[in-house]
PAKE-33900 format. One line per 8 residues: number of its first residue (from 0); their letters; for each residue x, y, z of N, C-alpha, C. Coordinates in steps of 0.1 Angstrom, whole numbers, plus 5000, padded with zeros to 4 digits. Layout:
PAKE-33900
NUM) a) X,Y,Z,X,Y,Z,X,Y,Z  ...
***
This chain:
PAKE-33900
0) mmnwirra) 5007,4988,5001,5000,5001,5001,5008,5013,5000  5004,5023,4993,5012,5034,4993,5014,5044,5004  5027,5044,5007,5027,5054,5020,5030,5068,5017  5018,5075,5016,5020,5090,5010,5031,5100,5019  5029,5097,5031,5038,5106,5042,5053,5101,5038  5057,5090,5037,5069,5084,5034,5076,5089,5022  5068,5090,5012,5070,5093,4998,5073,5110,4997  5063,5115,5003,5065,5131,5003,5076,5136,5013
8) tetltles) 5081,5128,5022,5090,5131,5031,5104,5130,5023  5106,5119,5017,5117,5115,5009,5119,5124,4998  5109,5127,4992,5109,5139,4981,5115,5152,4985  5109,5156,4996,5114,5170,5001,5127,5169,5006  5131,5159,5013,5143,5155,5019,5154,5156,5008  5151,5148,4996,5161,5147,4985,5163,5162,4978  5152,5170,4976,5151,5180,4970,5160,5193,4979  5156,5192,4991,5164,5203,5001,5178,5199,5002
16) nairdlip) 5180,5185,5001,5195,5181,5001,5204,5186,4989  5195,5186,4979,5201,5191,4965,5206,5205,4963  5196,5212,4971,5199,5226,4973,5209,5231,4982  5211,5223,4993,5219,5224,5006,5235,5221,4997  5235,5212,4989,5247,5207,4983,5252,5214,4971  5244,5227,4969,5249,5236,4960,5259,5245,4968  5256,5247,4980,5266,5255,4988,5279,5256,4986  5286,5244,4986,5300,5242,4983,5304,5246,4970
24) ligddfia) 5294,5246,4959,5296,5248,4948,5299,5263,4943  5295,5272,4953,5294,5286,4950,5308,5291,4953  5314,5296,4940,5328,5302,4942,5332,5310,4931  5343,5310,4928,5347,5319,4917,5339,5319,4904  5334,5308,4900,5327,5308,4889,5312,5316,4890  5306,5312,4902,5296,5320,4904,5297,5336,4905  5308,5342,4910,5312,5352,4912,5314,5359,4896  5320,5349,4889,5322,5354,4874,5309,5357,4868
32) vgkllfqm) 5300,5348,4870,5287,5348,4863,5279,5361,4868  5282,5365,4882,5275,5375,4886,5279,5389,4881  5292,5390,4879,5300,5403,4873,5294,5404,4859  5294,5392,4852,5290,5394,4838,5278,5398,4837  5268,5394,4844,5254,5398,4844,5252,5413,4849  5259,5416,4858,5260,5429,4865,5265,5441,4853  5275,5437,4847,5281,5445,4837,5275,5445,4824  5268,5437,4819,5263,5434,4805,5254,5447,4801
40) kgrvvmtg) 5256,5449,4789,5249,5461,4782,5235,5458,4779  5234,5445,4774,5220,5440,4768,5211,5433,4780  5207,5420,4775,5199,5413,4782,5205,5398,4784  5201,5392,4794,5203,5377,4796,5193,5369,4788  5197,5360,4779,5188,5352,4772,5189,5340,4777  5179,5335,4784,5179,5322,4790,5171,5311,4782  5179,5299,4781,5172,5288,4771,5174,5277,4779  5168,5266,4773,5168,5254,4778,5158,5244,4768
48) igksaiia) 5159,5231,4773,5151,5220,4767,5142,5213,4778  5129,5210,4776,5120,5203,4785,5119,5211,4798  5120,5203,4810,5119,5209,4822,5127,5223,4824  5139,5222,4820,5151,5232,4823,5144,5243,4815  5138,5241,4804,5130,5254,4796,5121,5260,4807  5113,5251,4812,5104,5258,4822,5109,5266,4834  5121,5261,4839,5128,5267,4849,5133,5280,4843  5138,5280,4831,5144,5293,4825,5133,5302,4823
56) qklvatfn) 5122,5299,4821,5109,5310,4821,5106,5314,4831  5107,5307,4844,5104,5312,4857,5115,5322,4862  5127,5318,4857,5138,5328,4861,5140,5341,4854  5134,5340,4841,5134,5353,4835,5124,5360,4840  5113,5356,4845,5103,5364,4853,5109,5371,4865  5117,5362,4871,5124,5367,4885,5132,5376,4882  5142,5376,4871,5152,5385,4869,5145,5397,4864  5136,5398,4857,5131,5409,4851,5123,5418,4861
64) stgtpaif) 5118,5410,4871,5111,5419,4882,5121,5423,4892  5134,5420,4892,5142,5426,4901,5153,5433,4898  5152,5438,4884,5161,5446,4880,5171,5444,4869  5171,5430,4865,5180,5425,4856,5171,5419,4842  5174,5427,4832,5167,5424,4821,5168,5411,4815  5157,5403,4811,5159,5390,4806,5150,5385,4798  5150,5375,4787,5142,5374,4779,5144,5356,4777  5133,5350,4774,5133,5334,4773,5135,5332,4756
72) mhaadaih) 5143,5321,4754,5144,5316,4742,5144,5302,4742  5134,5293,4737,5136,5279,4739,5146,5274,4728  5153,5264,4734,5166,5260,4726,5163,5252,4714  5151,5244,4710,5147,5241,4701,5141,5250,4689  5136,5261,4694,5131,5271,4685,5144,5280,4680  5154,5281,4688,5164,5289,4686,5171,5283,4673  5172,5271,4669,5179,5266,4658,5169,5267,4646  5158,5270,4649,5149,5272,4638,5141,5287,4636
80) gdlglvqk) 5149,5297,4639,5148,5311,4634,5147,5319,4645  5144,5315,4659,5145,5324,4670,5159,5329,4676  5169,5325,4670,5181,5328,4674,5185,5344,4671  5175,5348,4663,5176,5365,4659,5172,5371,4672  5165,5366,4683,5163,5373,4695,5175,5376,4701  5187,5370,4699,5199,5372,4707,5206,5384,4700  5208,5395,4706,5216,5406,4702,5232,5407,4706  5238,5416,4700,5251,5415,4704,5256,5417,4716
88) ddlvlcis) 5250,5426,4724,5254,5427,4739,5246,5419,4746  5239,5407,4743,5233,5398,4751,5242,5388,4757  5238,5383,4767,5243,5370,4772,5234,5359,4771  5239,5346,4769,5230,5336,4770,5232,5326,4782  5222,5323,4788,5225,5313,4800,5215,5301,4797  5223,5290,4795,5217,5278,4789,5217,5269,4801  5205,5266,4804,5201,5254,4815,5200,5240,4810  5206,5231,4817,5204,5218,4813,5210,5210,4823
96) ksgnspei) 5203,5198,4824,5208,5188,4834,5219,5179,4829  5216,5174,4817,5227,5167,4810,5239,5174,4803  5233,5185,4796,5243,5195,4788,5246,5187,4776  5240,5178,4771,5243,5170,4760,5229,5166,4750  5222,5175,4753,5207,5175,4744,5211,5178,4731  5207,5170,4719,5209,5173,4706,5207,5189,4702  5197,5194,4708,5193,5208,4705,5204,5218,4710  5207,5214,4722,5219,5224,4727,5233,5223,4721
104) kalvpllk) 5237,5209,4716,5247,5208,4710,5248,5214,4696  5235,5217,4690,5234,5224,4679,5234,5239,4680  5230,5242,4692,5230,5257,4694,5241,5264,4698  5250,5256,4706,5263,5262,4710,5272,5267,4699  5275,5258,4687,5284,5266,4678,5278,5279,4672  5264,5280,4672,5258,5291,4666,5260,5304,4674  5260,5300,4686,5263,5312,4696,5278,5316,4694  5286,5306,4695,5301,5309,4694,5305,5317,4680
112) srnislig) 5298,5312,4671,5301,5319,4658,5298,5334,4658  5290,5338,4667,5285,5352,4669,5292,5360,4678  5301,5352,4686,5308,5357,4698,5299,5363,4710  5289,5353,4713,5279,5356,4723,5285,5349,4735  5287,5357,4746,5290,5348,4758,5280,5338,4762  5285,5325,4767,5276,5317,4771,5278,5311,4784  5268,5310,4791,5268,5306,4805,5263,5293,4806  5267,5285,4811,5260,5272,4813,5256,5266,4826
120) mvgniesh) 5243,5265,4828,5239,5260,4843,5238,5246,4839  5246,5239,4845,5244,5224,4840,5248,5215,4851  5242,5202,4851,5243,5192,4859,5254,5181,4857  5262,5184,4848,5271,5174,4841,5282,5182,4838  5294,5184,4846,5303,5195,4843,5314,5189,4831  5312,5175,4828,5320,5172,4817,5313,5169,4804  5301,5176,4803,5291,5176,4791,5296,5186,4781  5290,5184,4769,5294,5193,4757,5290,5208,4762
128) lalqsdvv) 5278,5209,4768,5275,5224,4773,5287,5230,4782  5290,5221,4793,5300,5227,4802,5312,5229,4797  5319,5222,4786,5331,5224,4781,5331,5236,4771  5322,5237,4765,5319,5250,4756,5315,5263,4762  5311,5263,4775,5306,5274,4780,5317,5283,4784  5316,5297,4783,5326,5306,4789,5328,5305,4806  5316,5302,4811,5317,5301,4825,5304,5289,4828  5307,5283,4839,5299,5272,4843,5295,5275,4857
136) lnttvske) 5280,5272,4859,5273,5270,4872,5270,5255,4875  5277,5249,4883,5276,5236,4885,5262,5234,4894  5252,5227,4887,5240,5224,4894,5238,5208,4897  5250,5201,4898,5250,5186,4898,5242,5180,4911  5234,5172,4908,5228,5166,4919,5230,5151,4921  5229,5143,4933,5235,5130,4933,5222,5120,4930  5209,5124,4932,5199,5117,4930,5184,5126,4929  5177,5122,4918,5165,5128,4916,5155,5123,4926
144) acpldlap) 5145,5132,4931,5137,5128,4941,5125,5116,4933  5124,5117,4921,5115,5107,4916,5119,5093,4920  5110,5084,4923,5113,5071,4925,5120,5063,4917  5118,5067,4903,5128,5059,4895,5140,5066,4891  5144,5077,4898,5156,5085,4896,5158,5091,4882  5143,5093,4878,5144,5097,4862,5139,5111,4860  5125,5114,4865,5118,5127,4863,5126,5138,4869  5131,5150,4861,5137,5161,4869,5128,5166,4877
152) tsstaaqm) 5134,5165,4893,5128,5168,4904,5140,5177,4913  5150,5170,4919,5161,5174,4926,5167,5184,4916  5170,5181,4904,5179,5189,4895,5171,5201,4890  5158,5201,4889,5149,5215,4886,5151,5223,4900  5148,5216,4910,5149,5224,4923,5163,5231,4925  5174,5225,4921,5186,5231,4923,5188,5241,4913  5183,5239,4901,5184,5249,4890,5175,5264,4896  5165,5261,4899,5159,5272,4905,5163,5278,4916
160) amgdalat) 5170,5272,4926,5176,5278,4936,5189,5286,4931  5195,5279,4922,5208,5287,4917,5203,5299,4911  5194,5299,4902,5190,5311,4895,5186,5322,4904  5178,5319,4917,5173,5327,4925,5185,5333,4934  5195,5327,4934,5208,5331,4943,5213,5342,4934  5215,5338,4922,5219,5350,4913,5210,5362,4911  5198,5360,4911,5190,5372,4911,5188,5381,4923  5190,5375,4936,5191,5382,4950,5205,5390,4950
168) clmeargf) 5215,5382,4944,5228,5390,4945,5230,5402,4935  5222,5401,4926,5223,5413,4915,5213,5421,4920  5203,5418,4927,5196,5429,4934,5204,5437,4945  5213,5432,4952,5217,5439,4963,5231,5445,4954  5237,5440,4944,5247,5447,4937,5242,5460,4931  5229,5460,4926,5224,5470,4920,5219,5481,4931  5218,5478,4941,5210,5486,4954,5196,5488,4950  5189,5476,4945,5175,5475,4940,5166,5475,4954
176) kasdfaqm) 5159,5485,4954,5150,5490,4965,5135,5486,4965  5127,5486,4975,5114,5485,4976,5107,5491,4964  5109,5504,4963,5104,5514,4954,5106,5508,4941  5118,5504,4937,5120,5498,4924,5112,5486,4921  5111,5478,4931,5104,5465,4930,5087,5471,4927  5084,5481,4934,5069,5485,4933,5067,5491,4919  5077,5495,4911,5076,5499,4897,5074,5486,4889  5078,5475,4892,5079,5463,4883,5065,5455,4888
184) hpggalgk) 5060,5458,4899,5046,5450,4903,5037,5460,4908  5030,5469,4899,5020,5476,4902,5007,5472,4904  5006,5457,4900,4993,5451,4901,4991,5443,4914  4977,5440,4917,4975,5429,4927,4978,5435,4941  4976,5425,4951,4980,5430,4966,4995,5433,4968  5003,5427,4961,5017,5429,4962,5020,5446,4959  5016,5445,4946,5017,5460,4941,5014,5472,4951  5001,5469,4955,4992,5478,4966,5002,5479,4978
192) rlytrlqd) 5009,5470,4983,5016,5473,4994,5028,5481,4994  5033,5481,4979,5044,5488,4977,5043,5501,4973  5031,5507,4969,5029,5519,4964,5018,5527,4971  5009,5520,4978,4997,5527,4983,5003,5533,4996  4998,5546,4996,5001,5556,5008,4990,5560,5015  4993,5565,5027,4981,5569,5036,4970,5579,5028  4977,5587,5021,4969,5599,5015,4958,5591,5003  4962,5579,5000,4956,5573,4990,4943,5565,4996
200) vmrsdqnp) 4944,5562,5009,4933,5554,5014,4924,5563,5026  4929,5577,5027,4920,5584,5036,4909,5590,5027  4896,5593,5034,4886,5598,5028,4887,5614,5032  4882,5622,5025,4883,5637,5026,4876,5641,5038  4866,5633,5044,4858,5636,5054,4864,5631,5068  4875,5624,5068,4881,5617,5079,4891,5625,5085  4888,5638,5090,4898,5644,5098,4889,5651,5110  4884,5642,5118,4877,5647,5131,4886,5654,5141
208) tvahdasl) 4882,5664,5149,4890,5669,5158,4882,5679,5166  4887,5679,5180,4878,5686,5190,4888,5694,5197  4885,5704,5204,4892,5713,5212,4896,5708,5224  4908,5711,5231,4913,5704,5241,4900,5703,5255  4891,5715,5255,4884,5717,5264,4870,5711,5259  4868,5704,5250,4857,5699,5246,4849,5688,5254  4836,5690,5255,4828,5682,5265,4827,5668,5258  4822,5660,5268,4819,5644,5264,4810,5645,5253
216) qqvalems) 4800,5651,5252,4788,5651,5242,4795,5658,5228  4803,5668,5229,4811,5673,5217,4819,5663,5210  4826,5655,5219,4836,5644,5215,4828,5634,5208  4816,5630,5215,4808,5618,5209,4803,5624,5194  4798,5633,5195,4793,5639,5181,4804,5641,5169  4814,5646,5173,4826,5646,5164,4831,5633,5161  4832,5622,5168,4835,5610,5164,4827,5603,5155  4812,5605,5158,4803,5600,5150,4802,5606,5136
224) agrcgata) 4805,5619,5135,4805,5625,5123,4818,5621,5115  4828,5619,5121,4841,5615,5113,4841,5602,5109  4834,5591,5115,4831,5577,5111,4845,5571,5110  4855,5574,5120,4867,5564,5118,4870,5560,5133  4858,5560,5143,4862,5557,5155,4870,5565,5164  4875,5576,5160,4883,5584,5168,4883,5598,5165  4889,5606,5173,4890,5622,5168,4905,5626,5176  4910,5634,5169,4922,5640,5172,4919,5652,5184
232) vqrgnaii) 4927,5655,5194,4925,5667,5202,4935,5677,5198  4929,5689,5198,4938,5702,5194,4938,5712,5205  4949,5717,5206,4951,5729,5215,4960,5739,5204  4951,5752,5202,4956,5759,5191,4957,5752,5177  4968,5753,5171,4971,5745,5160,4977,5733,5162  4982,5728,5174,4987,5716,5176,4979,5704,5181  4982,5693,5176,4976,5681,5180,4983,5677,5191  4973,5674,5203,4981,5671,5216,4976,5657,5221
240) giitdgdm) 4966,5651,5211,4963,5638,5217,4952,5632,5207  4946,5620,5211,4938,5613,5202,4928,5606,5215  4914,5607,5210,4903,5601,5218,4898,5589,5208  4898,5578,5213,4891,5566,5204,4878,5562,5211  4870,5551,5203,4858,5547,5208,4860,5541,5222  4872,5532,5221,4875,5528,5234,4877,5533,5245  4884,5545,5244,4886,5556,5252,4872,5561,5259  4862,5563,5250,4848,5567,5255,4841,5557,5263
248) rramesgl) 4844,5546,5259,4837,5533,5267,4843,5533,5281  4856,5533,5279,4864,5533,5294,4858,5544,5304  4858,5556,5297,4855,5566,5307,4840,5565,5312  4829,5560,5302,4814,5559,5307,4816,5547,5318  4822,5536,5316,4822,5526,5328,4830,5531,5342  4838,5541,5339,4845,5546,5352,4834,5555,5359  4825,5560,5350,4816,5569,5358,4819,5584,5358  4830,5589,5348,4832,5603,5345,4820,5609,5342
256) gsdtqadq) 4821,5622,5347,4808,5629,5346,4808,5637,5333  4794,5644,5331,4793,5652,5319,4804,5662,5316  4810,5668,5329,4817,5679,5328,4833,5676,5324  4834,5662,5322,4847,5658,5317,4853,5665,5304  4863,5668,5303,4869,5675,5292,4876,5665,5283  4880,5669,5271,4886,5660,5260,4900,5656,5266  4907,5669,5271,4922,5665,5272,4924,5656,5286  4911,5651,5293,4912,5643,5305,4910,5629,5299
264) lmnptpkt) 4904,5627,5287,4901,5614,5282,4913,5610,5273  4919,5621,5267,4927,5615,5255,4940,5609,5260  4946,5600,5250,4958,5595,5248,4968,5606,5243  4976,5612,5253,4987,5623,5249,4996,5619,5240  4999,5606,5237,5009,5603,5227,5005,5594,5217  4995,5600,5208,4990,5591,5197,5002,5587,5185  4999,5577,5180,5008,5571,5170,5006,5579,5156  5016,5587,5151,5014,5597,5139,5023,5591,5128
272) lpedalav) 5020,5593,5115,5028,5592,5102,5025,5603,5093  5034,5604,5085,5032,5614,5073,5022,5609,5064  5016,5618,5056,5005,5613,5048,5012,5606,5035  5024,5605,5031,5030,5599,5023,5036,5587,5026  5034,5581,5040,5040,5570,5043,5032,5557,5038  5038,5547,5035,5031,5534,5029,5022,5531,5042  5010,5524,5033,4998,5521,5042,5002,5510,5050  5011,5500,5042,5017,5487,5050,5022,5491,5062
280) gafqlmek) 5031,5501,5062,5039,5507,5073,5028,5509,5085  5017,5516,5080,5007,5520,5090,5000,5508,5096  4997,5499,5089,4993,5484,5091,5000,5479,5102  5013,5477,5100,5023,5472,5109,5024,5478,5121  5023,5493,5122,5025,5500,5134,5013,5497,5141  5001,5495,5137,4988,5492,5143,4988,5478,5149  4995,5468,5143,4996,5456,5148,5005,5454,5159  5016,5462,5156,5026,5464,5169,5020,5469,5182
288) hsisqivv) 5012,5479,5181,5007,5487,5193,4992,5483,5196  4986,5471,5187,4972,5468,5192,4962,5481,5191  4963,5488,5180,4955,5500,5178,4948,5500,5165  4938,5506,5164,4930,5508,5151,4932,5520,5143  4937,5531,5150,4939,5545,5143,4951,5550,5143  4955,5558,5131,4967,5564,5131,4965,5579,5126  4971,5587,5134,4969,5601,5131,4979,5605,5120  4974,5611,5108,4979,5614,5098,4984,5628,5096
296) mdgeryvg) 4997,5632,5093,5001,5646,5094,5009,5649,5079  5008,5661,5078,5015,5667,5065,5025,5678,5072  5037,5674,5074,5045,5681,5083,5041,5684,5096  5038,5696,5101,5032,5698,5113,5019,5699,5113  5010,5700,5101,4997,5701,5100,4990,5688,5100  4980,5687,5108,4971,5677,5109,4960,5675,5096  4962,5662,5090,4951,5662,5080,4941,5650,5080  4942,5642,5091,4931,5632,5092,4935,5620,5100
304) ivhlhdil) 4927,5610,5103,4929,5598,5109,4926,5586,5098  4934,5576,5099,4932,5565,5091,4928,5554,5101  4920,5547,5097,4915,5537,5103,4920,5522,5098  4922,5512,5105,4926,5497,5099,4918,5494,5090  4904,5496,5091,4896,5493,5080,4898,5499,5066  4903,5511,5066,4905,5519,5054,4916,5510,5047  4927,5505,5054,4936,5498,5048,4931,5485,5042  4925,5478,5050,4922,5463,5047,4911,5466,5034
312) regif) 4904,5477,5035,4894,5479,5023,4900,5480,5010  4912,5483,5010,4921,5484,4997,4928,5471,4993  4925,5461,5001,4930,5448,4994,4947,5446,4995  4950,5452,5005,4965,5453,5006,4969,5438,5014  4962,5433,5021,4963,5420,5028,4954,5410,5025
***
């Protein structure tokens, strides 16, 4: 009878071991590849056959989104016309487990004849691809996770991990920042986390405020009108505190009289952020301090209050 847990555990163990075994292989060749990619004037053209081609497509997406221009070219299509994708300033990174596929053997001399730099990411350092490459990234694995030791499993995991290691090194070398990443990912929840700012989620009517000597009734009315469960407390032109609906409930429970003033209820150290702060940062601040509102400022000027619900409504999380 099939033992699902055993097989799954063995698969994950073999694949994780394959990735771990790459660590001793990171050396001068890896640095040379990184420098070639960092200094190139064109794009890195990634190619391969079979499962390696699929890994190449994933790595193209990763490189493009992290600041290194990349394009995919299937090795079989390359020898039937697609080789025109490769321009004189480009580099080719060819991914292959065996390094001896007929299509790759046909492709290599075509690249050489055009003086295109060739990087081989290969699982057989004695292969045709390895011997013909300008630089080699060794992704040799001892055993596939496939029970028959045939289907690319450990080898594709190693290829993916090696490519990701290159991408992250290049990000750091380029000084690639979250703001750069945001420009590459404007859509979806990820994009929103990277570019949505407090001024984008605030409603125009969400700037409740009361004077420091306002009564309980005035505070309650202003909080109701502001619709964000809180109001800022002001003395002159300065914000000196915040009162939340929780503060109001606690005041009622403690039996404070109707003559209680706003500055007796308020929290005198409200959490504030500038209006151009990222909404995700406000969310993290709320989580850290177990609060639901942030006072938003434009320099020294109070512009409003953002509630946790305003951020969640944007679909950021």
